[in-house]
C-alpha positions in Angstrom: 66.4 107.5 84.1 65.4 110.2 86.6 66.8 113.6 86.9 68.1 114.6 90.3 69.2 118.1 91.3 71.8 118.4 94.0 74.2 120.9 95.4 77.9 120.0 95.5 80.7 122.3 96.7 82.6 124.0 93.9 85.9 122.3 94.9 84.4 118.9 94.4 82.9 119.8 91.1 86.3 121.1 89.9 87.8 117.7 91.0 85.1 115.8 89.1 85.8 118.0 86.0 89.5 117.2 86.2 88.6 113.5 86.2 86.3 114.0 83.2 89.1 115.9 81.4 91.4 112.9 81.7 88.9 110.9 79.7 88.1 108.5 82.5 84.4 109.5 82.2 82.6 111.1 79.3 80.9 113.7 81.5 80.1 114.8 85.1 76.9 112.9 85.2 78.5 109.6 84.4 81.3 110.2 86.9 78.8 110.9 89.7 76.6 107.9 88.7 79.8 105.8 89.0 80.4 107.1 92.5 76.9 106.3 93.5 77.1 102.8 92.0 80.4 102.2 94.0 78.8 103.5 97.2 75.8 101.2 96.7 78.0 98.2 95.9 79.9 98.8 99.1 76.6 98.9 101.0 75.7 95.5 99.6 78.7 93.8 101.1 77.2 94.2 104.5 80.2 92.6 106.2 81.3 95.6 108.1 80.0 96.7 111.4 78.0 100.0 111.2 80.7 101.9 113.1 83.3 100.8 110.4 81.0 102.0 107.6 80.5 105.4 109.3 84.3 105.8 109.7 84.9 104.8 106.0 82.4 107.3 104.9 84.2 110.0 106.9 87.5 109.0 105.2 86.2 109.3 101.6 87.7 112.4 100.0 84.8 112.8 97.5 82.4 113.0 100.4 84.1 115.8 102.2 82.9 119.4 102.0 
């Protein structure tokens, strides 16, 4: 597994921490890996038009700054 360093707004990290505290994920890294897996799985469907994909990305609360 590779290490990746990224910058995430404080509010989003706090929300990820809250999810971790519920016990849904063991730690922040696993929660973020899960979000990436979900994003990649959605990309694999390939059934949406590009404009629909762009709009859906805009609507994701975890992707907002």
